[in-house]
MIROMAR-234797 format. One record per residue: residue number from 1; residue in one letter; x, y, z of N, C-alpha, C in turn. Coordinates in steps of 0.05 Angstrom, whole numbers, plus 5000, padded with zeros to 4 digits. Example, Ala and Ser with C-alpha at 12.3 -4.5 7.8 and 13.67 -1.06 7.14 Angstrom:
2
1	A	5264	4886	5156	5246	4910	5156	5264	4934	5156
2	S	5257	4955	5142	5273	4979	5143	5258	5001	5157
This chain:
286
1	X	3242	9113	1751	3213	9114	1754	3200	9123	1729
2	X	3178	9110	1722	3162	9119	1699	3133	9115	1706
3	X	3117	9136	1703	3088	9133	1708	3073	9148	1686
4	X	3053	9135	1675	3037	9148	1654	3008	9137	1656
5	X	2989	9156	1655	2961	9150	1651	2951	9170	1630
6	X	2940	9160	1608	2934	9179	1587	2914	9167	1566
7	X	2900	9184	1553	2884	9177	1530	2900	9185	1505
8	X	2903	9167	1487	2919	9172	1462	2901	9167	1438
9	X	2903	9185	1419	2888	9183	1394	2900	9202	1373
10	X	2888	9202	1350	2896	9220	1328	2894	9249	1339
11	X	2914	9265	1333	2916	9292	1346	2892	9309	1341
12	X	2881	9309	1316	2858	9326	1310	2834	9318	1326
13	X	2830	9292	1329	2807	9283	1344	2808	9293	1373
14	X	2831	9290	1386	2833	9298	1414	2833	9329	1417
15	X	2844	9343	1397	2845	9372	1399	2817	9384	1400
16	X	2799	9372	1385	2771	9381	1384	2757	9376	1410
17	X	2765	9355	1424	2749	9346	1447	2761	9355	1474
18	X	2787	9361	1474	2799	9368	1500	2788	9394	1510
19	X	2777	9411	1492	2766	9436	1501	2741	9432	1519
20	X	2730	9408	1518	2706	9402	1534	2714	9399	1564
21	X	2740	9395	1569	2749	9389	1596	2758	9415	1610
22	X	2751	9418	1635	2758	9443	1649	2788	9446	1653
23	X	2802	9423	1657	2831	9425	1661	2847	9407	1642
24	X	2834	9400	1620	2848	9382	1600	2869	9396	1584
25	X	2891	9383	1579	2912	9393	1562	2920	9372	1542
26	X	2931	9381	1519	2938	9363	1497	2968	9362	1495
27	X	2979	9338	1496	3008	9334	1492	3013	9322	1464
28	X	3027	9336	1448	3032	9327	1420	3054	9305	1420
29	X	3048	9283	1406	3067	9261	1402	3075	9260	1373
30	X	3090	9240	1365	3097	9236	1337	3076	9219	1323
31	X	3080	9214	1298	3063	9196	1282	3034	9206	1280
32	X	3030	9232	1283	3003	9244	1281	2986	9240	1305
33	X	2997	9230	1327	2982	9225	1351	2985	9247	1372
34	X	2968	9247	1391	2970	9265	1415	2958	9250	1438
35	X	2962	9261	1462	2950	9248	1485	2940	9269	1505
36	X	2921	9260	1521	2911	9276	1543	2921	9262	1569
37	X	2941	9273	1583	2950	9261	1608	2928	9262	1628
38	X	2925	9241	1644	2903	9239	1664	2916	9237	1691
39	X	2911	9255	1709	2922	9255	1736	2901	9246	1755
40	X	2906	9224	1770	2888	9213	1790	2860	9209	1777
41	X	2859	9190	1758	2834	9187	1742	2810	9176	1759
42	X	2787	9187	1752	2761	9176	1761	2753	9156	1740
43	X	2755	9130	1746	2751	9109	1726	2725	9111	1711
44	X	2704	9116	1726	2677	9117	1714	2676	9141	1695
45	X	2687	9164	1703	2686	9187	1685	2703	9183	1661
46	X	2727	9171	1665	2745	9166	1642	2731	9148	1621
47	X	2719	9126	1631	2705	9108	1612	2682	9121	1598
48	X	2668	9139	1612	2646	9154	1600	2657	9171	1577
49	X	2679	9185	1582	2691	9202	1561	2701	9185	1538
50	X	2714	9162	1544	2725	9145	1523	2702	9135	1505
51	X	2680	9127	1517	2657	9117	1501	2647	9140	1483
52	X	2644	9164	1495	2634	9186	1480	2653	9194	1457
53	X	2678	9198	1463	2697	9207	1443	2703	9186	1421
54	X	2700	9161	1428	2707	9140	1409	2686	9138	1387
55	X	2664	9152	1389	2645	9152	1367	2656	9167	1343
56	X	2677	9184	1348	2689	9199	1326	2715	9187	1316
57	X	2725	9166	1330	2750	9154	1322	2761	9136	1343
58	X	2782	9121	1337	2793	9101	1355	2811	9115	1376
59	X	2808	9107	1401	2824	9117	1423	2836	9094	1439
60	X	2859	9100	1451	2871	9081	1470	2873	9094	1497
61	X	2868	9079	1518	2873	9088	1545	2895	9071	1556
62	X	2917	9084	1563	2941	9069	1571	2950	9077	1599
63	X	2962	9058	1613	2974	9063	1639	3000	9048	1641
64	X	3020	9060	1654	3045	9047	1659	3056	9057	1685
65	X	3069	9039	1700	3080	9046	1726	3105	9028	1730
66	X	3128	9040	1730	3153	9025	1733	3171	9039	1754
67	X	3185	9022	1769	3204	9032	1789	3226	9011	1792
68	X	3251	9019	1788	3273	9001	1792	3272	8976	1774
69	X	3260	8979	1750	3259	8956	1732	3234	8939	1734
70	X	3218	8943	1755	3194	8928	1759	3170	8946	1754
71	X	3148	8934	1743	3124	8950	1739	3105	8936	1721
72	X	3086	8951	1711	3065	8939	1694	3055	8960	1673
73	X	3043	8949	1652	3029	8965	1632	3000	8954	1630
74	X	2982	8973	1625	2954	8965	1620	2944	8982	1596
75	X	2929	8970	1578	2918	8985	1556	2891	8975	1547
76	X	2874	8993	1539	2848	8987	1527	2846	9003	1501
77	X	2829	8993	1483	2824	9008	1458	2793	9011	1456
78	X	2785	9035	1449	2756	9041	1447	2750	9049	1419
79	X	2727	9039	1409	2719	9045	1382	2688	9045	1380
80	X	2677	9063	1365	2648	9064	1360	2632	9064	1386
81	X	2642	9079	1405	2627	9083	1430	2629	9061	1450
82	X	2647	9042	1446	2648	9019	1465	2677	9009	1467
83	X	2681	8994	1488	2707	8980	1491	2710	8959	1469
84	X	2732	8961	1454	2736	8943	1431	2759	8923	1437
85	X	2776	8929	1456	2799	8911	1461	2809	8916	1489
86	X	2815	8895	1504	2826	8898	1530	2805	8898	1552
87	X	2813	8903	1577	2840	8912	1585	2861	8889	1583
88	X	2884	8896	1573	2907	8878	1571	2928	8888	1591
89	X	2936	8870	1609	2956	8877	1630	2980	8859	1627
90	X	3004	8871	1631	3028	8855	1630	3047	8866	1651
91	X	3057	8848	1668	3077	8856	1688	3102	8838	1687
92	X	3103	8821	1666	3126	8803	1662	3143	8811	1638
93	X	3130	8819	1617	3144	8829	1593	3164	8808	1582
94	X	3154	8783	1581	3171	8761	1571	3163	8753	1542
95	X	3143	8767	1531	3135	8762	1504	3147	8782	1484
96	X	3141	8780	1459	3151	8799	1439	3143	8828	1446
97	X	3160	8847	1441	3154	8874	1448	3129	8885	1435
98	X	3125	8876	1410	3101	8886	1396	3075	8877	1409
99	X	3077	8857	1426	3053	8848	1440	3049	8860	1468
100	X	3068	8876	1476	3065	8890	1502	3040	8908	1500
101	X	3025	8912	1521	2999	8926	1519	2999	8952	1504
102	X	3018	8970	1512	3017	8997	1499	3025	8995	1470
103	X	3045	8979	1463	3053	8976	1435	3030	8964	1419
104	X	3016	8945	1430	2994	8932	1416	2971	8952	1412
105	X	2966	8969	1432	2945	8989	1429	2953	9010	1408
106	X	2978	9019	1408	2987	9038	1388	2984	9027	1359
107	X	2989	9001	1356	2986	8989	1330	2957	8990	1321
108	X	2938	8988	1340	2910	8990	1332	2902	9019	1326
109	X	2918	9038	1334	2914	9066	1327	2926	9072	1299
110	X	2938	9053	1287	2949	9057	1260	2979	9062	1259
111	X	2993	9061	1282	3022	9065	1281	3036	9040	1270
112	X	3054	9045	1252	3069	9023	1240	3098	9025	1246
113	X	3112	9003	1250	3141	9004	1257	3156	9019	1235
114	X	3176	9035	1244	3192	9051	1226	3215	9035	1214
115	X	3220	9012	1225	3242	8996	1215	3267	9000	1231
116	X	3268	9019	1249	3291	9024	1266	3290	9007	1291
117	X	3308	9012	1310	3309	8995	1334	3288	9002	1354
118	X	3274	9025	1351	3255	9033	1372	3228	9018	1368
119	X	3215	9011	1390	3188	9000	1389	3168	9023	1385
120	X	3142	9016	1383	3122	9037	1378	3121	9057	1401
121	X	3125	9047	1426	3124	9064	1450	3144	9087	1446
122	X	3168	9081	1439	3188	9103	1435	3185	9117	1409
123	X	3175	9103	1389	3171	9116	1362	3152	9139	1364
124	X	3130	9137	1379	3111	9159	1381	3120	9180	1401
125	X	3140	9173	1418	3151	9193	1437	3142	9190	1465
126	X	3132	9167	1473	3122	9164	1501	3145	9162	1521
127	X	3169	9160	1512	3192	9161	1530	3203	9188	1535
128	X	3192	9209	1524	3203	9236	1526	3202	9246	1555
129	X	3179	9242	1568	3176	9249	1596	3173	9224	1613
130	X	3175	9227	1639	3176	9204	1657	3153	9202	1677
131	X	3136	9223	1677	3115	9224	1698	3091	9240	1688
132	X	3068	9234	1698	3044	9249	1689	3047	9279	1693
133	X	3059	9287	1716	3063	9315	1721	3081	9328	1700
134	X	3101	9313	1692	3119	9323	1671	3105	9326	1645
135	X	3087	9307	1638	3072	9308	1614	3053	9332	1614
136	X	3041	9337	1637	3023	9360	1640	3038	9386	1635
137	X	3062	9388	1646	3078	9412	1642	3087	9415	1613
138	X	3094	9392	1600	3101	9391	1572	3078	9402	1555
139	X	3054	9392	1561	3031	9400	1545	3024	9430	1549
140	X	3025	9439	1574	3019	9467	1579	3039	9486	1566
141	X	3064	9477	1563	3084	9493	1550	3082	9493	1520
142	X	3064	9476	1509	3061	9475	1480	3085	9462	1466
143	X	3099	9444	1480	3122	9431	1468	3114	9409	1449
144	X	3133	9400	1433	3130	9377	1415	3155	9360	1417
145	X	3155	9335	1408	3179	9320	1408	3202	9333	1393
146	X	3195	9347	1371	3215	9361	1356	3228	9383	1372
147	X	3213	9398	1389	3224	9418	1406	3245	9406	1425
148	X	3238	9384	1438	3256	9372	1457	3280	9361	1444
149	X	3277	9349	1420	3300	9338	1406	3319	9361	1397
150	X	3307	9383	1389	3323	9406	1381	3339	9417	1405
151	X	3325	9418	1428	3339	9427	1452	3361	9409	1460
152	X	3357	9382	1457	3378	9363	1463	3401	9366	1445
153	X	3395	9371	1419	3417	9375	1400	3433	9400	1406
154	X	3419	9421	1415	3433	9446	1422	3451	9442	1446
155	X	3441	9426	1466	3458	9421	1490	3482	9404	1482
156	X	3478	9385	1464	3501	9369	1456	3521	9385	1440
157	X	3510	9403	1423	3528	9421	1407	3544	9439	1426
158	X	3531	9450	1446	3545	9468	1465	3568	9453	1480
159	X	3565	9427	1484	3585	9412	1498	3608	9403	1480
160	X	3604	9406	1454	3624	9395	1434	3645	9416	1429
161	X	3670	9409	1432	3692	9429	1426	3695	9433	1396
162	X	3702	9457	1388	3709	9463	1360	3738	9457	1355
163	X	3744	9450	1330	3772	9443	1323	3790	9468	1320
164	X	3778	9492	1320	3794	9516	1319	3782	9535	1340
165	X	3799	9550	1354	3789	9569	1374	3782	9595	1360
166	X	3772	9614	1375	3763	9640	1364	3785	9655	1350
167	X	3809	9655	1362	3831	9670	1350	3839	9658	1323
168	X	3840	9631	1323	3847	9618	1298	3826	9623	1276
169	X	3801	9624	1284	3780	9629	1264	3782	9657	1253
170	X	3787	9677	1271	3789	9705	1262	3813	9708	1243
171	X	3835	9695	1250	3859	9697	1233	3855	9683	1206
172	X	3842	9660	1206	3837	9645	1182	3819	9660	1163
173	X	3797	9671	1173	3777	9684	1157	3781	9714	1154
174	X	3801	9725	1169	3806	9753	1169	3781	9769	1176
175	X	3769	9762	1199	3745	9776	1208	3749	9785	1237
176	X	3735	9806	1245	3738	9816	1273	3721	9800	1292
177	X	3724	9804	1318	3706	9791	1337	3677	9799	1331
178	X	3659	9780	1335	3631	9786	1330	3615	9761	1324
179	X	3590	9765	1315	3572	9742	1310	3583	9722	1291
180	X	3598	9731	1271	3609	9712	1251	3628	9692	1263
181	X	3642	9700	1284	3660	9681	1297	3644	9660	1312
182	X	3622	9668	1325	3605	9649	1338	3592	9630	1318
183	X	3583	9641	1295	3571	9623	1275	3592	9603	1264
184	X	3616	9613	1260	3638	9595	1250	3644	9573	1271
185	X	3644	9580	1296	3649	9561	1318	3627	9540	1318
186	X	3602	9549	1314	3580	9530	1313	3583	9511	1290
187	X	3591	9521	1267	3595	9503	1244	3616	9482	1249
188	X	3638	9490	1262	3659	9471	1268	3649	9450	1288
189	X	3632	9458	1307	3621	9439	1326	3603	9419	1312
190	X	3587	9429	1293	3569	9411	1277	3586	9391	1262
191	X	3608	9400	1250	3625	9382	1234	3637	9360	1253
192	X	3645	9369	1277	3657	9349	1295	3636	9328	1304
193	X	3611	9337	1309	3590	9318	1316	3586	9298	1293
194	X	3587	9308	1268	3581	9291	1245	3604	9272	1239
195	X	3629	9282	1242	3652	9266	1232	3672	9259	1253
196	X	3670	9271	1277	3691	9267	1297	3712	9289	1293
197	X	3734	9288	1309	3755	9309	1307	3767	9310	1279
198	X	3771	9335	1270	3782	9339	1243	3811	9348	1245
199	X	3828	9339	1226	3855	9350	1225	3853	9380	1219
200	X	3872	9395	1229	3871	9424	1226	3867	9433	1197
201	X	3882	9421	1179	3880	9429	1151	3852	9424	1140
202	X	3839	9402	1147	3812	9396	1138	3792	9416	1151
203	X	3796	9422	1176	3778	9441	1190	3780	9468	1177
204	X	3804	9477	1170	3807	9503	1157	3795	9503	1130
205	X	3798	9482	1114	3786	9481	1088	3756	9481	1089
206	X	3744	9465	1107	3715	9465	1111	3705	9492	1119
207	X	3719	9506	1137	3710	9531	1147	3712	9553	1125
208	X	3733	9552	1109	3734	9571	1086	3711	9568	1067
209	X	3704	9542	1061	3682	9538	1043	3656	9547	1055
210	X	3652	9541	1081	3627	9550	1094	3626	9580	1094
211	X	3648	9594	1101	3648	9623	1101	3643	9635	1074
212	X	3652	9622	1053	3647	9631	1026	3617	9629	1020
213	X	3605	9606	1027	3576	9602	1022	3559	9623	1038
214	X	3569	9630	1061	3554	9649	1078	3560	9678	1071
215	X	3578	9683	1053	3586	9710	1045	3603	9724	1066
216	X	3614	9709	1085	3631	9720	1106	3659	9725	1095
217	X	3669	9707	1080	3696	9709	1069	3696	9698	1040
218	X	3704	9714	1021	3702	9707	0993	3728	9694	0983
219	X	3737	9674	0997	3760	9659	0988	3753	9629	0986
220	X	3766	9615	0967	3761	9587	0964	3788	9572	0964
221	X	3788	9549	0977	3811	9531	0977	3805	9509	0956
222	X	3819	9509	0934	3814	9489	0913	3840	9473	0909
223	X	3838	9448	0917	3861	9429	0913	3887	9440	0925
224	X	3885	9453	0948	3909	9463	0961	3917	9491	0952
225	X	3902	9504	0934	3908	9531	0925	3886	9550	0934
226	X	3894	9573	0944	3875	9592	0955	3869	9615	0936
227	X	3844	9619	0930	3835	9640	0911	3816	9659	0925
228	X	3819	9685	0920	3799	9705	0927	3779	9707	0904
229	X	3754	9708	0910	3733	9709	0890	3716	9734	0894
230	X	3715	9751	0874	3701	9776	0876	3685	9781	0851
231	X	3660	9791	0854	3645	9800	0831	3657	9826	0820
232	X	3657	9829	0794	3669	9853	0782	3647	9871	0770
233	X	3655	9895	0762	3635	9915	0753	3620	9906	0728
234	X	3632	9889	0712	3619	9880	0687	3600	9857	0691
235	X	3597	9848	0716	3579	9826	0722	3592	9799	0722
236	X	3617	9798	0716	3632	9773	0717	3644	9769	0745
237	X	3665	9752	0746	3678	9745	0771	3708	9746	0767
238	X	3722	9760	0786	3751	9761	0787	3761	9740	0806
239	X	3780	9724	0797	3793	9703	0814	3822	9710	0818
240	X	3831	9715	0842	3859	9722	0848	3872	9698	0862
241	X	3894	9689	0851	3909	9666	0862	3927	9676	0884
242	X	3917	9673	0909	3931	9685	0932	3957	9672	0939
243	X	3960	9646	0935	3984	9633	0942	3999	9622	0917
244	X	3994	9635	0894	4008	9627	0870	4036	9638	0869
245	X	4051	9630	0848	4079	9639	0845	4082	9669	0840
246	X	4061	9681	0830	4061	9709	0824	4037	9722	0839
247	X	4041	9732	0864	4019	9742	0880	4002	9762	0865
248	X	3975	9758	0866	3957	9776	0852	3950	9767	0824
249	X	3963	9747	0814	3957	9736	0787	3931	9720	0789
250	X	3915	9720	0768	3891	9705	0767	3877	9707	0741
251	X	3851	9706	0741	3836	9707	0716	3808	9719	0722
252	X	3794	9726	0700	3768	9738	0702	3748	9721	0686
253	X	3725	9716	0697	3705	9701	0683	3687	9720	0666
254	X	3671	9709	0649	3652	9725	0634	3627	9729	0651
255	X	3610	9747	0642	3586	9753	0657	3567	9728	0658
256	X	3571	9710	0639	3554	9686	0638	3557	9668	0662
257	X	3579	9671	0677	3584	9654	0700	3576	9666	0726
258	X	3564	9690	0725	3555	9703	0750	3534	9686	0764
259	X	3536	9684	0790	3516	9669	0806	3523	9639	0808
260	X	3548	9632	0802	3556	9604	0805	3555	9595	0834
261	X	3550	9569	0837	3552	9557	0863	3581	9553	0870
262	X	3586	9544	0895	3614	9538	0903	3626	9518	0884
263	X	3611	9497	0877	3622	9477	0858	3628	9489	0831
264	X	3611	9508	0823	3616	9521	0797	3641	9538	0797
265	X	3645	9553	0819	3670	9568	0822	3694	9550	0822
266	X	3692	9528	0836	3714	9508	0837	3721	9498	0809
267	X	3700	9492	0794	3705	9482	0766	3720	9503	0750
268	X	3712	9528	0752	3726	9549	0737	3755	9551	0746
269	X	3760	9549	0772	3788	9551	0782	3804	9527	0773
270	X	3792	9504	0774	3807	9480	0765	3814	9481	0735
271	X	3796	9492	0719	3802	9495	0691	3825	9514	0687
272	X	3826	9535	0703	3849	9554	0702	3875	9540	0710
273	X	3874	9526	0732	3898	9513	0742	3909	9492	0722
274	X	3890	9479	0708	3898	9459	0689	3913	9472	0665
275	X	3907	9497	0660	3920	9511	0638	3946	9525	0645
276	X	3952	9526	0671	3977	9539	0680	4002	9523	0672
277	X	4021	9537	0661	4047	9525	0654	4063	9522	0680
278	X	4070	9498	0688	4086	9494	0713	4112	9509	0713
279	X	4123	9513	0689	4150	9526	0688	4148	9556	0693
280	X	4126	9568	0686	4123	9598	0689	4103	9605	0711
281	X	4085	9587	0718	4064	9594	0737	4043	9611	0725
282	X	4042	9614	0698	4023	9630	0684	4009	9614	0663
283	X	3986	9624	0654	3973	9612	0631	3985	9624	0606
284	X	3992	9607	0587	4004	9616	0561	3981	9628	0545
285	X	3982	9655	0542	3960	9669	0527	3963	9665	0497
286	X	3986	9655	0488	3989	9651	0459	3971	9628	0449
């Protein structure tokens, strides 16, 4: 089921005028538009308002009623105090989507196709709610399409499994139970949504890098080698090769490299590794 009766226009225009209504509320849409949902409209009063408000800008009055795949759309456009287009009614929808009444009305409000698969109806967010009562609740709650999309993303994130459990995260990052474990779990869920399931080695590498950026764990995995990274008293950086042939061996940067990004630290470590003698596992100081 889908039912909608509403006045749609540029958000600023409607925001200034909805205060004139004793029970009017403003529902924010995308593309700079907003709408005033109309419950059980008095046609004469609605047309009077449309004529009055359209002296300040273009408005559309749209109606849609669908159930079980059958239904209709109706749309009119008002400009300069008078009806400028419509009413256009469609209950067959056998023509191009851009010619369907509500899409055609939105085009006259200045909405342009984004180039994606959505038509203007969905592009501005008219599919977010399914009934006038829902739109009224949406408007009274001060919601926006971005709010609902963020909520949907959070629900999807909560349903997504992480590639490492809490115990594995604590062991990998050497951290106690607490908020950092939850933040790390969230990061792994985000990665899974973006890329799909990760091999354990890749998940661990990504999590170490994320923890380094967040200041949770100051270790970096560089080309399969694990280094601890610490600022030193002179303002430089100490790099300790944790899984090298000589535990605790590493190098120290100059103060000029303080504040490096993750990529900068990686470049310093790679330069060190390139200078290591494979026979000794050390850099030849000679």
